[in-house]
mmCIF file of the N, C-alpha and C atoms, coordinates in Angstrom:
data_MODEL
# 
_entry.id   MODEL 
# 
loop_
_atom_site.group_PDB 
_atom_site.id 
_atom_site.type_symbol 
_atom_site.label_atom_id 
_atom_site.label_alt_id 
_atom_site.label_comp_id 
_atom_site.label_asym_id 
_atom_site.label_entity_id 
_atom_site.label_seq_id 
_atom_site.pdbx_PDB_ins_code 
_atom_site.Cartn_x 
_atom_site.Cartn_y 
_atom_site.Cartn_z 
_atom_site.occupancy 
_atom_site.B_iso_or_equiv 
_atom_site.pdbx_formal_charge 
_atom_site.auth_seq_id 
_atom_site.auth_comp_id 
_atom_site.auth_asym_id 
_atom_site.auth_atom_id 
_atom_site.pdbx_PDB_model_num 
ATOM 1   N N  . MET A 1 1  ? 96.841  142.140 124.875 1.00 0.00 ? 1  MET A N  1 
ATOM 2   C CA . MET A 1 1  ? 96.831  142.331 123.444 1.00 0.00 ? 1  MET A CA 1 
ATOM 3   C C  . MET A 1 1  ? 98.188  142.910 123.044 1.00 0.00 ? 1  MET A C  1 
ATOM 4   N N  . GLY A 1 2  ? 98.807  142.328 122.037 1.00 0.00 ? 2  GLY A N  1 
ATOM 5   C CA . GLY A 1 2  ? 100.115 142.803 121.597 1.00 0.00 ? 2  GLY A CA 1 
ATOM 6   C C  . GLY A 1 2  ? 100.015 144.120 120.869 1.00 0.00 ? 2  GLY A C  1 
ATOM 7   N N  . PRO A 1 3  ? 101.141 144.828 120.730 1.00 0.00 ? 3  PRO A N  1 
ATOM 8   C CA . PRO A 1 3  ? 101.136 146.143 120.096 1.00 0.00 ? 3  PRO A CA 1 
ATOM 9   C C  . PRO A 1 3  ? 100.617 146.098 118.654 1.00 0.00 ? 3  PRO A C  1 
ATOM 10  N N  . GLY A 1 4  ? 100.909 145.053 117.893 1.00 0.00 ? 4  GLY A N  1 
ATOM 11  C CA . GLY A 1 4  ? 100.443 144.951 116.518 1.00 0.00 ? 4  GLY A CA 1 
ATOM 12  C C  . GLY A 1 4  ? 98.915  144.852 116.451 1.00 0.00 ? 4  GLY A C  1 
ATOM 13  N N  . VAL A 1 5  ? 98.353  144.073 117.335 1.00 0.00 ? 5  VAL A N  1 
ATOM 14  C CA . VAL A 1 5  ? 96.906  143.905 117.367 1.00 0.00 ? 5  VAL A CA 1 
ATOM 15  C C  . VAL A 1 5  ? 96.254  145.168 117.877 1.00 0.00 ? 5  VAL A C  1 
ATOM 16  N N  . ALA A 1 6  ? 96.795  145.724 118.935 1.00 0.00 ? 6  ALA A N  1 
ATOM 17  C CA . ALA A 1 6  ? 96.184  146.942 119.511 1.00 0.00 ? 6  ALA A CA 1 
ATOM 18  C C  . ALA A 1 6  ? 96.165  148.091 118.508 1.00 0.00 ? 6  ALA A C  1 
ATOM 19  N N  . SER A 1 7  ? 97.192  148.204 117.693 1.00 0.00 ? 7  SER A N  1 
ATOM 20  C CA . SER A 1 7  ? 97.237  149.322 116.741 1.00 0.00 ? 7  SER A CA 1 
ATOM 21  C C  . SER A 1 7  ? 96.110  149.241 115.713 1.00 0.00 ? 7  SER A C  1 
ATOM 22  N N  . SER A 1 8  ? 95.644  148.048 115.417 1.00 0.00 ? 8  SER A N  1 
ATOM 23  C CA . SER A 1 8  ? 94.561  147.937 114.438 1.00 0.00 ? 8  SER A CA 1 
ATOM 24  C C  . SER A 1 8  ? 93.210  148.370 115.022 1.00 0.00 ? 8  SER A C  1 
ATOM 25  N N  . TYR A 1 9  ? 93.134  148.585 116.312 1.00 0.00 ? 9  TYR A N  1 
ATOM 26  C CA . TYR A 1 9  ? 91.898  149.039 116.973 1.00 0.00 ? 9  TYR A CA 1 
ATOM 27  C C  . TYR A 1 9  ? 92.031  150.474 117.488 1.00 0.00 ? 9  TYR A C  1 
ATOM 28  N N  . THR A 1 10 ? 93.064  151.146 117.052 1.00 0.00 ? 10 THR A N  1 
ATOM 29  C CA . THR A 1 10 ? 93.354  152.489 117.546 1.00 0.00 ? 10 THR A CA 1 
ATOM 30  C C  . THR A 1 10 ? 93.344  153.500 116.407 1.00 0.00 ? 10 THR A C  1 
ATOM 31  N N  . VAL A 1 11 ? 92.699  154.625 116.627 1.00 0.00 ? 11 VAL A N  1 
ATOM 32  C CA . VAL A 1 11 ? 92.696  155.713 115.644 1.00 0.00 ? 11 VAL A CA 1 
ATOM 33  C C  . VAL A 1 11 ? 93.030  156.985 116.390 1.00 0.00 ? 11 VAL A C  1 
ATOM 34  N N  . GLY A 1 12 ? 94.033  157.706 115.931 1.00 0.00 ? 12 GLY A N  1 
ATOM 35  C CA . GLY A 1 12 ? 94.401  158.960 116.558 1.00 0.00 ? 12 GLY A CA 1 
ATOM 36  C C  . GLY A 1 12 ? 94.779  158.803 118.024 1.00 0.00 ? 12 GLY A C  1 
ATOM 37  N N  . GLY A 1 13 ? 95.364  157.662 118.368 1.00 0.00 ? 13 GLY A N  1 
ATOM 38  C CA . GLY A 1 13 ? 95.791  157.429 119.754 1.00 0.00 ? 13 GLY A CA 1 
ATOM 39  C C  . GLY A 1 13 ? 94.668  156.999 120.692 1.00 0.00 ? 13 GLY A C  1 
ATOM 40  N N  . LYS A 1 14 ? 93.464  156.802 120.168 1.00 0.00 ? 14 LYS A N  1 
ATOM 41  C CA . LYS A 1 14 ? 92.323  156.393 120.991 1.00 0.00 ? 14 LYS A CA 1 
ATOM 42  C C  . LYS A 1 14 ? 91.820  155.020 120.532 1.00 0.00 ? 14 LYS A C  1 
ATOM 43  N N  . VAL A 1 15 ? 91.515  154.189 121.495 1.00 0.00 ? 15 VAL A N  1 
ATOM 44  C CA . VAL A 1 15 ? 90.946  152.874 121.182 1.00 0.00 ? 15 VAL A CA 1 
ATOM 45  C C  . VAL A 1 15 ? 89.515  153.072 120.720 1.00 0.00 ? 15 VAL A C  1 
ATOM 46  N N  . VAL A 1 16 ? 89.214  152.594 119.530 1.00 0.00 ? 16 VAL A N  1 
ATOM 47  C CA . VAL A 1 16 ? 87.867  152.783 118.967 1.00 0.00 ? 16 VAL A CA 1 
ATOM 48  C C  . VAL A 1 16 ? 87.114  151.462 118.819 1.00 0.00 ? 16 VAL A C  1 
ATOM 49  N N  . ALA A 1 17 ? 87.759  150.363 119.093 1.00 0.00 ? 17 ALA A N  1 
ATOM 50  C CA . ALA A 1 17 ? 87.111  149.052 118.993 1.00 0.00 ? 17 ALA A CA 1 
ATOM 51  C C  . ALA A 1 17 ? 87.868  148.049 119.864 1.00 0.00 ? 17 ALA A C  1 
ATOM 52  N N  . ILE A 1 18 ? 87.207  146.952 120.135 1.00 0.00 ? 18 ILE A N  1 
ATOM 53  C CA . ILE A 1 18 ? 87.854  145.845 120.837 1.00 0.00 ? 18 ILE A CA 1 
ATOM 54  C C  . ILE A 1 18 ? 87.514  144.565 120.097 1.00 0.00 ? 18 ILE A C  1 
ATOM 55  N N  . PRO A 1 19 ? 88.402  143.596 120.103 1.00 0.00 ? 19 PRO A N  1 
ATOM 56  C CA . PRO A 1 19 ? 88.104  142.358 119.379 1.00 0.00 ? 19 PRO A CA 1 
ATOM 57  C C  . PRO A 1 19 ? 86.982  141.578 120.052 1.00 0.00 ? 19 PRO A C  1 
ATOM 58  N N  . TYR A 1 20 ? 86.095  141.027 119.244 1.00 0.00 ? 20 TYR A N  1 
ATOM 59  C CA . TYR A 1 20 ? 84.998  140.205 119.762 1.00 0.00 ? 20 TYR A CA 1 
ATOM 60  C C  . TYR A 1 20 ? 85.542  138.861 120.218 1.00 0.00 ? 20 TYR A C  1 
ATOM 61  N N  . GLN A 1 21 ? 86.392  138.272 119.397 1.00 0.00 ? 21 GLN A N  1 
ATOM 62  C CA . GLN A 1 21 ? 87.034  137.014 119.735 1.00 0.00 ? 21 GLN A CA 1 
ATOM 63  C C  . GLN A 1 21 ? 88.514  137.125 119.436 1.00 0.00 ? 21 GLN A C  1 
ATOM 64  N N  . ASN A 1 22 ? 89.315  136.565 120.304 1.00 0.00 ? 22 ASN A N  1 
ATOM 65  C CA . ASN A 1 22 ? 90.753  136.582 120.103 1.00 0.00 ? 22 ASN A CA 1 
ATOM 66  C C  . ASN A 1 22 ? 91.208  135.131 120.085 1.00 0.00 ? 22 ASN A C  1 
ATOM 67  N N  . GLN A 1 23 ? 91.553  134.619 118.934 1.00 0.00 ? 23 GLN A N  1 
ATOM 68  C CA . GLN A 1 23 ? 91.966  133.229 118.810 1.00 0.00 ? 23 GLN A CA 1 
ATOM 69  C C  . GLN A 1 23 ? 93.485  133.173 118.583 1.00 0.00 ? 23 GLN A C  1 
ATOM 70  N N  . VAL A 1 24 ? 94.169  132.614 119.547 1.00 0.00 ? 24 VAL A N  1 
ATOM 71  C CA . VAL A 1 24 ? 95.621  132.474 119.445 1.00 0.00 ? 24 VAL A CA 1 
ATOM 72  C C  . VAL A 1 24 ? 96.008  131.061 119.818 1.00 0.00 ? 24 VAL A C  1 
ATOM 73  N N  . GLY A 1 25 ? 97.100  130.614 119.245 1.00 0.00 ? 25 GLY A N  1 
ATOM 74  C CA . GLY A 1 25 ? 97.622  129.315 119.588 1.00 0.00 ? 25 GLY A CA 1 
ATOM 75  C C  . GLY A 1 25 ? 98.680  129.448 120.678 1.00 0.00 ? 25 GLY A C  1 
ATOM 76  N N  . VAL A 1 26 ? 98.664  128.541 121.622 1.00 0.00 ? 26 VAL A N  1 
ATOM 77  C CA . VAL A 1 26 ? 99.665  128.550 122.676 1.00 0.00 ? 26 VAL A CA 1 
ATOM 78  C C  . VAL A 1 26 ? 100.198 127.132 122.852 1.00 0.00 ? 26 VAL A C  1 
ATOM 79  N N  . LEU A 1 27 ? 101.394 127.027 123.341 1.00 0.00 ? 27 LEU A N  1 
ATOM 80  C CA . LEU A 1 27 ? 101.973 125.732 123.667 1.00 0.00 ? 27 LEU A CA 1 
ATOM 81  C C  . LEU A 1 27 ? 102.150 125.677 125.183 1.00 0.00 ? 27 LEU A C  1 
ATOM 82  N N  . GLU A 1 28 ? 101.461 124.751 125.802 1.00 0.00 ? 28 GLU A N  1 
ATOM 83  C CA . GLU A 1 28 ? 101.640 124.517 127.226 1.00 0.00 ? 28 GLU A CA 1 
ATOM 84  C C  . GLU A 1 28 ? 102.574 123.326 127.357 1.00 0.00 ? 28 GLU A C  1 
ATOM 85  N N  . TYR A 1 29 ? 103.487 123.382 128.315 1.00 0.00 ? 29 TYR A N  1 
ATOM 86  C CA . TYR A 1 29 ? 104.449 122.308 128.459 1.00 0.00 ? 29 TYR A CA 1 
ATOM 87  C C  . TYR A 1 29 ? 104.790 122.126 129.906 1.00 0.00 ? 29 TYR A C  1 
ATOM 88  N N  . ARG A 1 30 ? 105.333 120.958 130.216 1.00 0.00 ? 30 ARG A N  1 
ATOM 89  C CA . ARG A 1 30 ? 105.735 120.643 131.584 1.00 0.00 ? 30 ARG A CA 1 
ATOM 90  C C  . ARG A 1 30 ? 107.237 120.864 131.733 1.00 0.00 ? 30 ARG A C  1 
ATOM 91  N N  . ALA A 1 31 ? 107.579 121.944 132.404 1.00 0.00 ? 31 ALA A N  1 
ATOM 92  C CA . ALA A 1 31 ? 108.984 122.284 132.605 1.00 0.00 ? 31 ALA A CA 1 
ATOM 93  C C  . ALA A 1 31 ? 109.717 121.187 133.386 1.00 0.00 ? 31 ALA A C  1 
ATOM 94  N N  . ASP A 1 32 ? 109.030 120.517 134.306 1.00 0.00 ? 32 ASP A N  1 
ATOM 95  C CA . ASP A 1 32 ? 109.652 119.469 135.082 1.00 0.00 ? 32 ASP A CA 1 
ATOM 96  C C  . ASP A 1 32 ? 110.110 118.313 134.189 1.00 0.00 ? 32 ASP A C  1 
ATOM 97  N N  . LEU A 1 33 ? 109.298 117.959 133.199 1.00 0.00 ? 33 LEU A N  1 
ATOM 98  C CA . LEU A 1 33 ? 109.704 116.883 132.283 1.00 0.00 ? 33 LEU A CA 1 
ATOM 99  C C  . LEU A 1 33 ? 110.800 117.334 131.339 1.00 0.00 ? 33 LEU A C  1 
ATOM 100 N N  . LEU A 1 34 ? 110.743 118.577 130.895 1.00 0.00 ? 34 LEU A N  1 
ATOM 101 C CA . LEU A 1 34 ? 111.842 119.076 130.064 1.00 0.00 ? 34 LEU A CA 1 
ATOM 102 C C  . LEU A 1 34 ? 113.169 118.977 130.804 1.00 0.00 ? 34 LEU A C  1 
ATOM 103 N N  . ARG A 1 35 ? 113.183 119.446 132.059 1.00 0.00 ? 35 ARG A N  1 
ATOM 104 C CA . ARG A 1 35 ? 114.409 119.363 132.863 1.00 0.00 ? 35 ARG A CA 1 
ATOM 105 C C  . ARG A 1 35 ? 114.863 117.924 133.070 1.00 0.00 ? 35 ARG A C  1 
ATOM 106 N N  . GLU A 1 36 ? 113.907 117.054 133.378 1.00 0.00 ? 36 GLU A N  1 
ATOM 107 C CA . GLU A 1 36 ? 114.229 115.655 133.651 1.00 0.00 ? 36 GLU A CA 1 
ATOM 108 C C  . GLU A 1 36 ? 114.913 114.983 132.453 1.00 0.00 ? 36 GLU A C  1 
ATOM 109 N N  . TYR A 1 37 ? 114.525 115.389 131.244 1.00 0.00 ? 37 TYR A N  1 
ATOM 110 C CA . TYR A 1 37 ? 115.087 114.791 130.047 1.00 0.00 ? 37 TYR A CA 1 
ATOM 111 C C  . TYR A 1 37 ? 116.194 115.619 129.431 1.00 0.00 ? 37 TYR A C  1 
ATOM 112 N N  . GLY A 1 38 ? 116.702 116.591 130.201 1.00 0.00 ? 38 GLY A N  1 
ATOM 113 C CA . GLY A 1 38 ? 117.902 117.306 129.778 1.00 0.00 ? 38 GLY A CA 1 
ATOM 114 C C  . GLY A 1 38 ? 117.694 118.519 128.901 1.00 0.00 ? 38 GLY A C  1 
ATOM 115 N N  . TYR A 1 39 ? 116.465 119.009 128.791 1.00 0.00 ? 39 TYR A N  1 
ATOM 116 C CA . TYR A 1 39 ? 116.201 120.194 127.964 1.00 0.00 ? 39 TYR A CA 1 
ATOM 117 C C  . TYR A 1 39 ? 116.179 121.443 128.832 1.00 0.00 ? 39 TYR A C  1 
ATOM 118 N N  . ASP A 1 40 ? 116.784 122.517 128.325 1.00 0.00 ? 40 ASP A N  1 
ATOM 119 C CA . ASP A 1 40 ? 116.821 123.771 129.087 1.00 0.00 ? 40 ASP A CA 1 
ATOM 120 C C  . ASP A 1 40 ? 115.897 124.837 128.496 1.00 0.00 ? 40 ASP A C  1 
ATOM 121 N N  . HIS A 1 41 ? 115.081 124.440 127.504 1.00 0.00 ? 41 HIS A N  1 
ATOM 122 C CA . HIS A 1 41 ? 114.139 125.381 126.890 1.00 0.00 ? 41 HIS A CA 1 
ATOM 123 C C  . HIS A 1 41 ? 113.017 124.587 126.253 1.00 0.00 ? 41 HIS A C  1 
ATOM 124 N N  . PRO A 1 42 ? 111.856 125.195 126.069 1.00 0.00 ? 42 PRO A N  1 
ATOM 125 C CA . PRO A 1 42 ? 110.774 124.515 125.351 1.00 0.00 ? 42 PRO A CA 1 
ATOM 126 C C  . PRO A 1 42 ? 111.120 124.422 123.871 1.00 0.00 ? 42 PRO A C  1 
ATOM 127 N N  . PRO A 1 43 ? 110.405 123.600 123.124 1.00 0.00 ? 43 PRO A N  1 
ATOM 128 C CA . PRO A 1 43 ? 110.702 123.465 121.697 1.00 0.00 ? 43 PRO A CA 1 
ATOM 129 C C  . PRO A 1 43 ? 110.516 124.794 120.954 1.00 0.00 ? 43 PRO A C  1 
ATOM 130 N N  . ARG A 1 44 ? 111.409 125.022 119.983 1.00 0.00 ? 44 ARG A N  1 
ATOM 131 C CA . ARG A 1 44 ? 111.360 126.259 119.211 1.00 0.00 ? 44 ARG A CA 1 
ATOM 132 C C  . ARG A 1 44 ? 110.877 126.042 117.794 1.00 0.00 ? 44 ARG A C  1 
ATOM 133 N N  . THR A 1 45 ? 110.875 124.786 117.345 1.00 0.00 ? 45 THR A N  1 
ATOM 134 C CA . THR A 1 45 ? 110.420 124.460 116.001 1.00 0.00 ? 45 THR A CA 1 
ATOM 135 C C  . THR A 1 45 ? 109.522 123.234 116.084 1.00 0.00 ? 45 THR A C  1 
ATOM 136 N N  . TRP A 1 46 ? 108.774 122.981 115.001 1.00 0.00 ? 46 TRP A N  1 
ATOM 137 C CA . TRP A 1 46 ? 107.924 121.784 114.970 1.00 0.00 ? 46 TRP A CA 1 
ATOM 138 C C  . TRP A 1 46 ? 108.789 120.523 115.032 1.00 0.00 ? 46 TRP A C  1 
ATOM 139 N N  . GLY A 1 47 ? 109.936 120.531 114.372 1.00 0.00 ? 47 GLY A N  1 
ATOM 140 C CA . GLY A 1 47 ? 110.839 119.376 114.416 1.00 0.00 ? 47 GLY A CA 1 
ATOM 141 C C  . GLY A 1 47 ? 111.361 119.100 115.808 1.00 0.00 ? 47 GLY A C  1 
ATOM 142 N N  . GLU A 1 48 ? 111.727 120.177 116.494 1.00 0.00 ? 48 GLU A N  1 
ATOM 143 C CA . GLU A 1 48 ? 112.218 120.040 117.861 1.00 0.00 ? 48 GLU A CA 1 
ATOM 144 C C  . GLU A 1 48 ? 111.094 119.535 118.768 1.00 0.00 ? 48 GLU A C  1 
ATOM 145 N N  . LEU A 1 49 ? 109.890 120.030 118.579 1.00 0.00 ? 49 LEU A N  1 
ATOM 146 C CA . LEU A 1 49 ? 108.750 119.557 119.352 1.00 0.00 ? 49 LEU A CA 1 
ATOM 147 C C  . LEU A 1 49 ? 108.564 118.060 119.154 1.00 0.00 ? 49 LEU A C  1 
ATOM 148 N N  . GLU A 1 50 ? 108.634 117.613 117.916 1.00 0.00 ? 50 GLU A N  1 
ATOM 149 C CA . GLU A 1 50 ? 108.453 116.196 117.608 1.00 0.00 ? 50 GLU A CA 1 
ATOM 150 C C  . GLU A 1 50 ? 109.521 115.345 118.281 1.00 0.00 ? 50 GLU A C  1 
ATOM 151 N N  . ARG A 1 51 ? 110.775 115.758 118.187 1.00 0.00 ? 51 ARG A N  1 
ATOM 152 C CA . ARG A 1 51 ? 111.872 114.978 118.788 1.00 0.00 ? 51 ARG A CA 1 
ATOM 153 C C  . ARG A 1 51 ? 111.781 114.950 120.302 1.00 0.00 ? 51 ARG A C  1 
ATOM 154 N N  . MET A 1 52 ? 111.508 116.102 120.896 1.00 0.00 ? 52 MET A N  1 
ATOM 155 C CA . MET A 1 52 ? 111.434 116.180 122.353 1.00 0.00 ? 52 MET A CA 1 
ATOM 156 C C  . MET A 1 52 ? 110.265 115.366 122.892 1.00 0.00 ? 52 MET A C  1 
ATOM 157 N N  . ALA A 1 53 ? 109.111 115.515 122.242 1.00 0.00 ? 53 ALA A N  1 
ATOM 158 C CA . ALA A 1 53 ? 107.914 114.787 122.683 1.00 0.00 ? 53 ALA A CA 1 
ATOM 159 C C  . ALA A 1 53 ? 108.109 113.283 122.566 1.00 0.00 ? 53 ALA A C  1 
ATOM 160 N N  . ALA A 1 54 ? 108.712 112.827 121.496 1.00 0.00 ? 54 ALA A N  1 
ATOM 161 C CA . ALA A 1 54 ? 108.943 111.395 121.296 1.00 0.00 ? 54 ALA A CA 1 
ATOM 162 C C  . ALA A 1 54 ? 109.884 110.851 122.367 1.00 0.00 ? 54 ALA A C  1 
ATOM 163 N N  . ARG A 1 55 ? 110.923 111.591 122.667 1.00 0.00 ? 55 ARG A N  1 
ATOM 164 C CA . ARG A 1 55 ? 111.895 111.132 123.678 1.00 0.00 ? 55 ARG A CA 1 
ATOM 165 C C  . ARG A 1 55 ? 111.240 111.069 125.060 1.00 0.00 ? 55 ARG A C  1 
ATOM 166 N N  . ILE A 1 56 ? 110.506 112.105 125.410 1.00 0.00 ? 56 ILE A N  1 
ATOM 167 C CA . ILE A 1 56 ? 109.851 112.133 126.729 1.00 0.00 ? 56 ILE A CA 1 
ATOM 168 C C  . ILE A 1 56 ? 108.779 111.033 126.802 1.00 0.00 ? 56 ILE A C  1 
ATOM 169 N N  . GLN A 1 57 ? 108.018 110.874 125.740 1.00 0.00 ? 57 GLN A N  1 
ATOM 170 C CA . GLN A 1 57 ? 106.981 109.834 125.730 1.00 0.00 ? 57 GLN A CA 1 
ATOM 171 C C  . GLN A 1 57 ? 107.595 108.453 125.899 1.00 0.00 ? 57 GLN A C  1 
ATOM 172 N N  . THR A 1 58 ? 108.663 108.180 125.179 1.00 0.00 ? 58 THR A N  1 
ATOM 173 C CA . THR A 1 58 ? 109.333 106.887 125.282 1.00 0.00 ? 58 THR A CA 1 
ATOM 174 C C  . THR A 1 58 ? 109.853 106.654 126.705 1.00 0.00 ? 58 THR A C  1 
ATOM 175 N N  . GLY A 1 59 ? 110.452 107.684 127.286 1.00 0.00 ? 59 GLY A N  1 
ATOM 176 C CA . GLY A 1 59 ? 110.960 107.560 128.653 1.00 0.00 ? 59 GLY A CA 1 
ATOM 177 C C  . GLY A 1 59 ? 109.871 107.330 129.686 1.00 0.00 ? 59 GLY A C  1 
ATOM 178 N N  . GLU A 1 60 ? 108.778 108.054 129.565 1.00 0.00 ? 60 GLU A N  1 
ATOM 179 C CA . GLU A 1 60 ? 107.681 107.909 130.523 1.00 0.00 ? 60 GLU A CA 1 
ATOM 180 C C  . GLU A 1 60 ? 106.990 106.562 130.374 1.00 0.00 ? 60 GLU A C  1 
ATOM 181 N N  . ARG A 1 61 ? 106.840 106.094 129.148 1.00 0.00 ? 61 ARG A N  1 
ATOM 182 C CA . ARG A 1 61 ? 106.226 104.778 128.949 1.00 0.00 ? 61 ARG A CA 1 
ATOM 183 C C  . ARG A 1 61 ? 107.133 103.678 129.477 1.00 0.00 ? 61 ARG A C  1 
ATOM 184 N N  . ALA A 1 62 ? 108.443 103.863 129.390 1.00 0.00 ? 62 ALA A N  1 
ATOM 185 C CA . ALA A 1 62 ? 109.383 102.873 129.920 1.00 0.00 ? 62 ALA A CA 1 
ATOM 186 C C  . ALA A 1 62 ? 109.265 102.772 131.437 1.00 0.00 ? 62 ALA A C  1 
ATOM 187 N N  . LYS A 1 63 ? 108.777 103.835 132.064 1.00 0.00 ? 63 LYS A N  1 
ATOM 188 C CA . LYS A 1 63 ? 108.577 103.849 133.526 1.00 0.00 ? 63 LYS A CA 1 
ATOM 189 C C  . LYS A 1 63 ? 107.244 103.197 133.903 1.00 0.00 ? 63 LYS A C  1 
ATOM 190 N N  . GLY A 1 64 ? 106.502 102.734 132.906 1.00 0.00 ? 64 GLY A N  1 
ATOM 191 C CA . GLY A 1 64 ? 105.232 102.073 133.183 1.00 0.00 ? 64 GLY A CA 1 
ATOM 192 C C  . GLY A 1 64 ? 103.993 102.900 132.917 1.00 0.00 ? 64 GLY A C  1 
ATOM 193 N N  . LYS A 1 65 ? 104.173 104.125 132.469 1.00 0.00 ? 65 LYS A N  1 
ATOM 194 C CA . LYS A 1 65 ? 103.026 104.986 132.154 1.00 0.00 ? 65 LYS A CA 1 
ATOM 195 C C  . LYS A 1 65 ? 102.599 104.738 130.712 1.00 0.00 ? 65 LYS A C  1 
ATOM 196 N N  . LYS A 1 66 ? 101.906 103.631 130.487 1.00 0.00 ? 66 LYS A N  1 
ATOM 197 C CA . LYS A 1 66 ? 101.613 103.157 129.134 1.00 0.00 ? 66 LYS A CA 1 
ATOM 198 C C  . LYS A 1 66 ? 100.699 104.099 128.347 1.00 0.00 ? 66 LYS A C  1 
ATOM 199 N N  . ASP A 1 67 ? 99.904  104.914 129.041 1.00 0.00 ? 67 ASP A N  1 
ATOM 200 C CA . ASP A 1 67 ? 99.003  105.849 128.365 1.00 0.00 ? 67 ASP A CA 1 
ATOM 201 C C  . ASP A 1 67 ? 99.558  107.260 128.276 1.00 0.00 ? 67 ASP A C  1 
ATOM 202 N N  . PHE A 1 68 ? 100.850 107.433 128.532 1.00 0.00 ? 68 PHE A N  1 
ATOM 203 C CA . PHE A 1 68 ? 101.462 108.761 128.482 1.00 0.00 ? 68 PHE A CA 1 
ATOM 204 C C  . PHE A 1 68 ? 101.676 109.171 127.040 1.00 0.00 ? 68 PHE A C  1 
ATOM 205 N N  . TRP A 1 69 ? 101.267 110.405 126.716 1.00 0.00 ? 69 TRP A N  1 
ATOM 206 C CA . TRP A 1 69 ? 101.466 110.959 125.369 1.00 0.00 ? 69 TRP A CA 1 
ATOM 207 C C  . TRP A 1 69 ? 102.393 112.151 125.471 1.00 0.00 ? 69 TRP A C  1 
ATOM 208 N N  . GLY A 1 70 ? 103.359 112.239 124.552 1.00 0.00 ? 70 GLY A N  1 
ATOM 209 C CA . GLY A 1 70 ? 104.325 113.333 124.548 1.00 0.00 ? 70 GLY A CA 1 
ATOM 210 C C  . GLY A 1 70 ? 103.761 114.622 124.027 1.00 0.00 ? 70 GLY A C  1 
ATOM 211 N N  . TYR A 1 71 ? 102.682 114.540 123.256 1.00 0.00 ? 71 TYR A N  1 
ATOM 212 C CA . TYR A 1 71 ? 102.077 115.750 122.688 1.00 0.00 ? 71 TYR A CA 1 
ATOM 213 C C  . TYR A 1 71 ? 100.618 115.444 122.369 1.00 0.00 ? 71 TYR A C  1 
ATOM 214 N N  . VAL A 1 72 ? 99.720  116.298 122.801 1.00 0.00 ? 72 VAL A N  1 
ATOM 215 C CA . VAL A 1 72 ? 98.316  116.182 122.447 1.00 0.00 ? 72 VAL A CA 1 
ATOM 216 C C  . VAL A 1 72 ? 97.833  117.556 121.991 1.00 0.00 ? 72 VAL A C  1 
ATOM 217 N N  . TRP A 1 73 ? 96.806  117.559 121.194 1.00 0.00 ? 73 TRP A N  1 
ATOM 218 C CA . TRP A 1 73 ? 96.269  118.825 120.692 1.00 0.00 ? 73 TRP A CA 1 
ATOM 219 C C  . TRP A 1 73 ? 94.774  118.699 120.494 1.00 0.00 ? 73 TRP A C  1 
ATOM 220 N N  . PRO A 1 74 ? 94.042  119.819 120.567 1.00 0.00 ? 74 PRO A N  1 
ATOM 221 C CA . PRO A 1 74 ? 92.607  119.779 120.363 1.00 0.00 ? 74 PRO A CA 1 
ATOM 222 C C  . PRO A 1 74 ? 92.283  119.715 118.873 1.00 0.00 ? 74 PRO A C  1 
ATOM 223 N N  . GLY A 1 75 ? 92.126  118.545 118.330 1.00 0.00 ? 75 GLY A N  1 
ATOM 224 C CA . GLY A 1 75 ? 91.944  118.399 116.909 1.00 0.00 ? 75 GLY A CA 1 
ATOM 225 C C  . GLY A 1 75 ? 90.527  118.563 116.427 1.00 0.00 ? 75 GLY A C  1 
ATOM 226 N N  . ALA A 1 76 ? 89.551  118.568 117.333 1.00 0.00 ? 76 ALA A N  1 
ATOM 227 C CA . ALA A 1 76 ? 88.169  118.723 116.935 1.00 0.00 ? 76 ALA A CA 1 
ATOM 228 C C  . ALA A 1 76 ? 87.792  120.218 116.904 1.00 0.00 ? 76 ALA A C  1 
ATOM 229 N N  . ALA A 1 77 ? 86.789  120.516 116.150 1.00 0.00 ? 77 ALA A N  1 
ATOM 230 C CA . ALA A 1 77 ? 86.301  121.897 116.110 1.00 0.00 ? 77 ALA A CA 1 
ATOM 231 C C  . ALA A 1 77 ? 85.745  122.282 117.480 1.00 0.00 ? 77 ALA A C  1 
ATOM 232 N N  . ALA A 1 78 ? 86.028  123.475 117.891 1.00 0.00 ? 78 ALA A N  1 
ATOM 233 C CA . ALA A 1 78 ? 85.560  123.973 119.181 1.00 0.00 ? 78 ALA A CA 1 
ATOM 234 C C  . ALA A 1 78 ? 84.234  124.703 118.999 1.00 0.00 ? 78 ALA A C  1 
ATOM 235 N N  . ASP A 1 79 ? 83.392  124.627 120.000 1.00 0.00 ? 79 ASP A N  1 
ATOM 236 C CA . ASP A 1 79 ? 82.144  125.394 119.996 1.00 0.00 ? 79 ASP A CA 1 
ATOM 237 C C  . ASP A 1 79 ? 82.460  126.797 120.484 1.00 0.00 ? 79 ASP A C  1 
ATOM 238 N N  . LEU A 1 80 ? 82.390  127.763 119.594 1.00 0.00 ? 80 LEU A N  1 
ATOM 239 C CA . LEU A 1 80 ? 82.681  129.141 119.967 1.00 0.00 ? 80 LEU A CA 1 
ATOM 240 C C  . LEU A 1 80 ? 81.423  129.940 120.044 1.00 0.00 ? 80 LEU A C  1 
# 
């Protein structure tokens, strides 16, 4: 838990509550593919993500991986 989140559950220096659910977004990526396509860092913006994913997808599909996707996301509602 980050310091900003933890402080909202602390009173007088003592933890008085804990979050029931913690929902955060994360980006998982394949460092090997980033390196292979000349990138030295993961995407930092949505535009950069789009460009990098498209380039990697195009390259992987050219190698015969016709079902390769450069970016996927869980678009359906999750059962929580």
